[in-house]
N, C-alpha and C positions, 0 to 999 in steps of 0.2 A: 470520226468511230474507233478514237485511241480508248479503249480500254481499259483502267491499270489499278491498281492500288495508290493508295493517297499518301503519300509518306508522310504526308502529316497529320496520319493518326496511330500514337502509336501503342492501347485495346486492343491492336487487330482489323482488322475488316477481313472482306469476302474477296473474293480466289475469281479470279477466268474459270475458276474450273468447277467454281460452284454453283452457279445456275446453268450450264456447258451439257446438251440432250433432254435437259430440266421438262425444258416444254414453254417453263415462262420466257417473259422478253426483262430484256435489262429496263428496267422503267424510269429515264428519267425523275428525280426527285422537282430540284428547279432545270424546266426545259433546255436544251438547244439550241432551239429556237432562238429561249428570249436573253440569248447572250452573247446574237451576233457584231454588239460593237466594243466586242473585244475578240482576238483568237485567244489570247490569252483564258477570257470565260472561256470560251467554249471549247477552247483544250481541259479547262476547268471542268468538265461540266460533265466528260466520262471520269472522272476519280470512283470508281466500283462505293466509296463514303455516300455517294449525292446517287446511288441506285438499290431499289428494290424491284422482289419478280409482282409482272402481274402478267395475268393470261392476258397474250395477247389482243384476243380479239376485245379487249377492256382496254387495255393502252393503246390498242389501235383505232381506238373504236369513240366509245362516249368521252374518257377520258382527253383524248387527246384534242375533240369538238374543246368540252372545257378548255384545258388550257388553247388553247386558239379566238376561245371567248374571253379570257380572262386579257390576251396579249392585246386585244378589241380594245378590254375598258380599262388596258394601258395606257392607250393610245386616245383612248376619249374624254381621261379627264385626266389633270397636272398629270400628278402623283397618289399610287396606290399599294398600299401593304400588304404580299400577301404568303401565308404561311400556307405548306401543305406537307402530310404526309399519309403514310400509312396505318392505321390505329391496331397497337399493337396490344394485342389480348394476352392469358397464359392460355396455356394447348393448341399454337397454333402450328399451321403444319410446318415443316421445312424440309431444306435445299442444300446437299454440298456440302465437305467433310465440316465447316465452319457454322455449321447451323442453320440456314439463313433465315429467319421469317417468312413464310408470305402475308398478308395484313388479308383478312376479307374484307374490308375495308377499309378504304384510301376517305382523305378529306383536304378541303382548301377552302382558308378565310381569307377574306379579300374586304379590305380594309380601306374606304377612301376619305382623306381627315380633309381638306381639299372644300372653305370654301366656294364655293357659298350653301353648294348640298355634300355637306358628311351622313356618310352614307354606307352602311355590313352586310356579308349576305355569306352566308357558310354554304359547305356541299359534304355531306357523306355520300358516295358512291359505293356501292360492294365492289369486289372485285372481280366481273365477270362479265360478258358483254349484255350489252341492253340498246335497247334504239328509244327507249324512253326520251323523253324534252330534256335536256339540259336543267327546266325551273322545277320541271317535278323532284328536282333535286335538295331545291334551293329549300335552306331549313339559317333558323336564324341562329350567325354566332354564338348563343350563350348553351342553343343545342350541342353545336360542335360542340365546347365545352364542357359538355356534364359527358356526352362520350369519347372524352380525348383526357379529362381531366389536367389539362393546361387554361391557365389564367392569357388567356392570349395578346388582350389591347388593356392590362393588370396602371402602365401607363399613364393612360388617362385619367385627365379628370374623372370621379366616378361618375358625377352628375351626365355628363356624357357616353363615357363609359357602358352606364349603366342602358343609356335608352338605344346607344346603339347596337351593343349588343343582345338586346333583348328584339329586336321588332326584325322585320324580316319585310320588304316591300318591292318585289321582285319588278313591278314600275319602277324604281327607281337608275336601274339599268337597262344597258339598249339590251335587243335580245335580237335585233337584226341584222 
């Protein structure tokens, strides 16, 4: 729990005082729990460049459940690729002297590109408390791309990219 500025970010970084008393959690983009394989990786997961302001009931609730589910998928599948961040739109509320944007939504896209069953899934969740099941937020990667303006898996062959990103089949993913 050693939150600190990232010395490699030369353009400026959030500081510890930016969210102090703001009512928001410092939400990890790459979860600390995913870094247990290395003390260095665990330590570096606490750089402020890996933090984003989250409503506490969201961060400790449905987002934590999604992170846990993705960890399960990482164990169940040989290899997965994960991309996550807040959706940064114009006019977002900010906190702190560094004007840290507070995303209204966070996304996560997951790709399993290991045979025999290639699959992809996306999520966009509002930065607020929710008791809804995770599956209710599952969408195609294409839908996340439309909302974020990011082409996630552009290095895949076009035929596979188009098929994986346009389809959503929650039954291909374990929800137990």
